C-alpha positions in Angstrom: 0.0 0.0 0.0 1.4 3.4 -1.0 0.8 6.7 0.5 0.6 9.9 -1.5 3.5 12.2 -1.4 2.6 15.4 0.4 5.1 18.2 -0.2 5.7 21.3 1.9 4.3 23.4 -0.9 0.9 21.5 -0.7 0.6 22.3 3.0 1.6 25.9 2.5 -1.1 26.7 -0.1 -4.1 26.6 2.4 -2.0 28.6 4.9 -1.1 31.3 2.3 -4.8 31.5 1.2 -5.9 32.1 4.8 -3.2 34.8 5.3 -4.4 36.5 2.1 -8.0 36.5 3.3 -7.0 37.8 6.7 -5.0 40.6 5.2 -7.9 41.6 3.0 -10.3 41.6 5.9 -8.2 43.7 8.3 -8.9 47.1 6.6 -12.6 46.3 6.3 -12.9 45.5 10.0 -10.9 48.6 10.9 -13.2 50.7 8.6 -16.3 49.2 10.4 -14.7 50.2 13.7 -14.2 53.8 12.5 -17.9 54.0 11.3 -19.0 52.6 14.7 -16.9 55.2 16.5 -18.4 58.0 14.4 -21.9 56.9 15.2 -21.5 56.4 18.9 -19.8 59.7 19.4 -22.7 61.5 17.6 -20.7 62.6 14.6 -17.5 63.4 16.5 -19.4 65.6 18.9 -21.3 67.6 16.2 -25.1 67.7 15.9 -25.7 65.5 12.9 -29.5 65.6 13.2 -31.0 67.7 10.4 -32.8 70.9 11.3 -35.9 69.7 9.2 -36.9 66.2 8.3 -35.5 65.0 5.0 -38.4 63.2 3.3 -39.0 62.3 -0.4 -41.1 59.8 -2.4 -40.9 58.5 -5.9 -44.2 58.2 -7.8 -43.9 55.1 -9.8 -47.3 54.7 -11.5 -50.8 56.3 -11.5 -53.8 54.0 -12.2 -57.3 55.4 -12.8 -60.4 53.3 -12.5 -64.0 54.6 -12.3 -64.3 56.6 -9.1 -60.8 55.7 -7.9 -57.3 57.2 -8.2 -54.5 54.8 -7.3 -50.9 56.0 -6.7 -48.0 53.6 -6.5 -45.1 55.1 -4.8 -41.8 54.4 -3.1 -40.2 56.0 0.0 -36.8 57.3 -1.2 -36.0 59.3 2.0 -33.3 58.3 4.6 -36.0 57.3 7.1 -39.5 55.9 7.2 -42.4 58.3 6.5 -46.0 58.4 7.3 -48.7 59.6 4.9 -51.0 61.9 6.9 -53.1 63.9 4.4 -53.9 64.1 0.7 -55.3 66.9 -1.3 -56.7 66.7 -4.8 -57.0 70.0 -6.7 -56.5 71.8 -3.3 -59.3 69.9 -1.6 -58.7 67.4 1.2 -59.9 63.9 0.4 -60.2 60.5 2.2 -57.6 57.9 1.3 -56.3 54.4 2.2 -52.7 53.3 2.1 -51.7 49.6 1.6 -49.9 47.9 3.3 -49.5 50.7 5.8 -49.5 54.5 5.9 -46.1 54.2 7.5 -43.7 53.4 4.7 -40.1 52.1 5.6 -37.1 53.4 3.7 -37.1 52.2 0.1 -40.4 50.5 0.9 -43.4 50.7 -1.6 -47.0 51.5 -1.0 -50.2 51.9 -2.9 -52.4 54.9 -2.1 -56.1 54.5 -2.9 -58.1 57.7 -3.3 -61.9 57.4 -3.8 -62.5 60.4 -6.2 -65.1 61.1 -8.9 -62.6 62.1 -11.5 -63.8 63.3 -15.0 -62.4 62.1 -18.3 -59.7 64.4 -19.8 -59.7 66.7 -16.8 -56.3 67.6 -15.1 -55.7 66.8 -11.5 -53.1 68.0 -9.1 -52.4 65.7 -6.2 -50.5 66.6 -3.1 -49.5 64.2 -0.3 -48.4 65.4 3.1 -46.3 63.4 5.6 -46.8 63.5 9.3 -44.1 66.2 9.4 -46.1 68.3 6.9 -43.7 67.7 4.1 -45.5 67.9 0.7 -45.1 65.4 -2.2 -46.7 66.4 -5.5 -47.8 64.6 -8.6 -50.0 65.6 -11.6 -52.5 63.8 -13.9 -52.4 65.9 -17.1 -55.5 64.4 -18.7 -57.4 61.8 -16.8 -58.4 58.6 -18.6 -59.1 55.1 -17.4 -56.0 52.9 -17.2 -56.1 49.7 -19.2 -55.7 46.6 -17.1 -53.5 43.6 -17.9 -55.6 41.4 -20.1 -55.4 39.6 -23.4 -56.7 42.6 -25.5 -54.2 45.0 -23.9 -51.2 42.6 -24.4 -52.4 42.1 -28.0 -52.6 45.9 -28.6 -49.1 46.5 -27.2 -47.8 43.6 -29.2 -49.2 45.1 -32.4 -47.6 48.5 -31.5 -44.2 46.7 -31.1 -44.7 45.0 -34.5 -45.5 48.4 -36.2 -42.7 50.2 -34.5 -39.9 47.6 -34.5 -40.4 44.4 -36.4 -42.1 45.6 -39.6 -39.9 48.6 -40.4 -36.6 46.8 -39.6 -37.6 44.0 -42.0 -38.6 46.6 -44.6 -35.0 48.0 -44.3 -33.6 44.4 -44.7 -35.6 44.1 -47.9 -33.1 46.6 -49.5 -30.5 43.8 -49.4 -30.8 42.7 -53.1 -30.5 46.3 -54.3 -27.6 47.1 -52.0 -25.6 44.1 -53.4 -25.3 46.1 -56.7 -23.3 48.9 -55.1 -19.7 49.6 -56.0 -16.8 50.0 -53.5 -17.4 53.8 -53.0 -21.1 53.4 -52.5 -20.6 50.6 -50.1 -18.1 52.7 -48.0 -20.7 55.5 -48.0 -23.3 53.0 -46.8 -21.1 51.8 -43.9 -20.4 55.4 -42.9 -24.2 56.1 -43.0 -24.6 53.2 -40.6 -22.1 54.7 -38.2 -23.9 58.1 -38.4 -27.2 56.4 -37.6 -25.8 54.5 -34.7 -24.0 57.6 -33.2 -27.2 59.6 -33.4 -29.3 56.8 -31.9 -26.7 56.6 -29.0 -26.7 60.4 -28.4 -30.5 60.4 -28.5 -30.9 57.5 -26.1 -28.3 59.1 -23.7 -30.2 62.4 -23.7 -33.5 60.6 -23.0 -31.9 58.6 -20.2 -30.4 61.7 -18.6 -33.7 63.5 -18.8 -35.5 60.7 -17.0 -32.6 60.3 -14.6 -33.2 63.8 -13.3 -36.6 62.6 -12.1 -35.3 59.6 -10.3 -34.9 60.1 -6.5 -31.6 60.3 -4.8 -31.0 56.7 -3.5 -31.4 55.2 -7.0 -28.7 57.6 -8.4 -30.2 58.1 -11.9 -27.0 59.6 -13.3 -25.0 56.7 -11.9 -27.5 54.2 -13.6 -26.8 56.0 -16.9 -23.1 55.6 -16.5 -23.4 51.9 -15.5 -25.7 51.1 -18.4 -23.6 52.8 -21.1 -20.1 51.8 -19.9 -21.1 48.3 -18.7 -22.9 47.5 -22.0 -20.1 48.9 -24.1 -17.4 46.9 -22.3 -19.5 43.7 -22.3 -20.1 43.8 -26.0 -16.5 44.8 -26.7 -15.3 41.7 -24.6 -17.7 39.5 -26.6 -16.4 41.0 -29.9 -12.8 40.4 -28.9 -13.6 36.9 -27.9 -15.2 36.2 -31.2 -12.3 37.8 -33.2 -9.9 35.3 -31.6 -11.8 32.3 -32.9 -10.0 32.3 -36.2 -13.1 32.7 -38.4 -13.3 33.8 -42.0 -13.9 37.5 -42.9 -17.4 36.8 -44.0 -18.2 35.1 -40.6 -16.7 38.1 -38.9 -18.9 40.5 -40.9 -22.0 38.4 -40.0 -20.9 38.6 -36.4 -20.8 42.4 -36.7 -24.3 42.4 -38.3 -25.6 40.4 -35.3 -23.9 42.9 -32.9 -25.6 45.8 -34.8 -29.0 44.0 -34.5 -28.4 43.5 -30.7 -27.6 47.2 -30.3 -30.5 48.4 -32.3 -32.8 45.9 -30.5 -31.8 47.3 -27.2 -32.5 50.8 -28.5 -35.9 49.7 -29.8 -36.6 48.3 -26.3 -36.3 51.9 -25.1 -38.6 53.2 -27.9 -41.3 50.6 -27.0 -41.0 51.7 -23.4 -41.6 55.3 -24.3 -44.6 54.5 -26.4 -46.1 52.1 -23.9 -45.6 54.7 -21.1 -47.3 57.4 -23.3 -50.4 55.2 -23.6 -50.3 54.1 -19.9 -50.7 57.8 -18.7 -53.5 58.4 -21.1 -51.5 60.4 -23.7 -52.9 58.3 -26.6 -52.4 61.1 -29.2 -48.7 61.3 -28.2 -48.4 57.5 -28.4 -49.9 57.4 -31.9 -47.5 60.2 -33.0 -44.6 58.3 -31.6 -45.6 55.2 -33.4 -45.8 56.9 -36.8 -42.5 58.7 -36.3 -40.7 55.5 -35.1 -42.0 53.5 -38.1 -40.4 56.1 -40.5 -37.2 56.2 -38.5 -36.7 52.5 -37.9 -36.6 51.5 -41.6 -33.1 53.0 -41.6 -32.2 50.6 -38.8 -32.8 47.6 -41.0 -30.4 49.2 -43.5 -27.8 49.5 -40.8 -28.1 45.9 -39.8 -27.4 44.5 -43.2 -24.7 47.0 -44.2 -21.7 44.8 -43.1 -23.0 41.7 -45.0 -24.0 43.4 -48.3 -21.1 41.8 -50.2 -21.7 38.3 -48.7 -24.4 35.7 -49.3 -26.0 35.1 -45.9 -28.7 32.5 -45.5 -32.3 33.8 -45.4 -32.6 32.3 -41.9 -29.9 34.6 -40.7 -31.6 37.6 -42.2 -34.9 36.7 -40.4 -33.1 36.2 -37.1 -31.3 39.6 -37.6 -34.7 41.3 -38.2 -36.2 39.7 -35.1 -33.3 40.6 -32.9 -33.4 44.2 -34.1 -37.2 44.7 -34.0 -38.9 42.4 -31.6 -37.6 44.1 -28.4 -39.9 46.9 -29.2 -42.8 44.6 -28.3 -41.2 43.8 -24.9 -40.6 47.5 -24.3 -44.3 48.3 -25.1 -45.4 45.7 -22.6 -43.1 47.0 -19.9 -43.9 50.7 -20.6 -47.7 50.2 -20.8 -48.1 47.8 -17.9 -45.1 48.0 -15.6 -43.6 51.4 -16.2 -40.8 52.4 -13.8 -38.5 55.4 -14.1 -35.5 53.4 -12.9 -36.1 50.7 -15.5 -36.5 53.4 -18.2 -33.2 54.9 -17.3 -31.5 51.5 -17.3 -33.0 50.3 -20.6 -32.2 53.5 -22.4 -28.6 53.7 -21.2 -28.1 50.0 -22.1 -29.3 50.8 -25.5 -27.0 53.8 -25.8 -24.0 51.8 -24.7 -24.9 49.0 -27.2 -25.2 51.3 -30.3 -22.0 53.2 -29.3 -20.1 50.0 -29.2 -21.5 48.8 -32.5 -20.6 52.1 -34.1 -17.1 51.6 -32.8 -16.9 48.1 -34.3 -18.0 49.3 -37.8 -15.6 52.2 -37.6 -12.8 49.7 -37.1 -13.9 47.9 -40.2 -14.0 51.1 -42.2 -10.6 52.1 -41.0 -9.1 48.8 -42.0 -10.6 49.1 -45.5 -9.5 52.7 -45.8 -5.9 51.7 -45.7 -6.3 50.1 -49.1 -8.7 52.6 -50.6 -8.8 56.0 -48.8 -12.1 57.9 -49.2 -12.1 60.5 -46.4 -14.7 62.8 -47.8 -17.0 59.9 -48.7 -16.8 58.6 -45.1 -17.4 62.2 -43.8 -20.5 62.6 -46.0 -21.8 59.2 -45.0 -21.6 59.8 -41.3 -23.1 63.2 -41.6 -25.9 61.9 -43.8 -26.8 59.1 -41.4 -27.1 61.6 -38.5 -29.0 64.0 -40.7 -31.6 61.4 -41.7 -32.4 60.6 -38.1 -32.5 64.3 -37.2 -35.0 65.0 -39.9 -37.2 62.0 -38.9 -36.8 63.0 -35.3 -38.6 66.3 -36.1 -41.7 64.2 -36.6 -41.3 62.5 -33.2 -40.1 65.2 -30.9 
């Protein structure tokens, strides 16, 4: 019977690991001690209690049913708050808060207000805490909120098809005509795609920053924008670098870029669907219809951008179908979320993720253009293409904004 050889190095490994863990924990434990010292000494002897209570709430959603106004909100203040009084159009009204009128920090609650609201009328609602701190929200034009049922889901699905899937596929239908382009026209097309993506990224960033300003402090709206853009950009870049090291042919690499473009545009369309669904959910049906028409016109150019890298190849029709679904179908999911489960935090996150995705794809296409430009420099063609792509979306944006 033989016994395994145990070397000194084998015994040393667990010991070294424990020492490393211990050295990592020491600063953390000391930091906890410093924080405890600060708390128990009342802020180093200073009065750290605020002169007035710091209270805030985030209004997540307003639901209107006949004779009832329902407010879904979240406590974003440093401590618990208690809802003590509610005014509608400057008049005090009865109310009920579920699960409790006392809402813990970052806790959620639903406020039910029996009120005979009138269709299309505006309403100004003011909540007061037990410390008489007011929280205000507004209903621009009252209309009954559609519930979650088969008809509502079907309606939002059709909106997503109109906005995302159909126009993206119409853009892909340009594929046979684009195959007839010469080298200069192809370079121009690729530059147009970069311009489209840059403009989409800027637009999504602006929208996410606008909503981020409405997000209450603890959720750090600007930080969410940074996380979404930078995190998505780096993740897609890591995936792209991993795929580039697989030793695939140039046509396979171009197809990979097309899929990356479809993912980026799909994430952007998720944000568009969110905006349209939210417009309908708050009763702004006219705004929603206007957005649908505008996005339909705009999104046909997105299909063009998806197929630009593979114009000179012969992709299988199945890949073209998949590309179209990846680019367009997220608009359906966005419409569902926006119309039925709208949240400002989710809106910021989705829009910033979409921005990071399209920026990264624009960067990938720029690398392809730069590589080809070494053999056949066309600086003014590329300049004109990028500018044209941005100008196209600016003009179509005039219909939406």
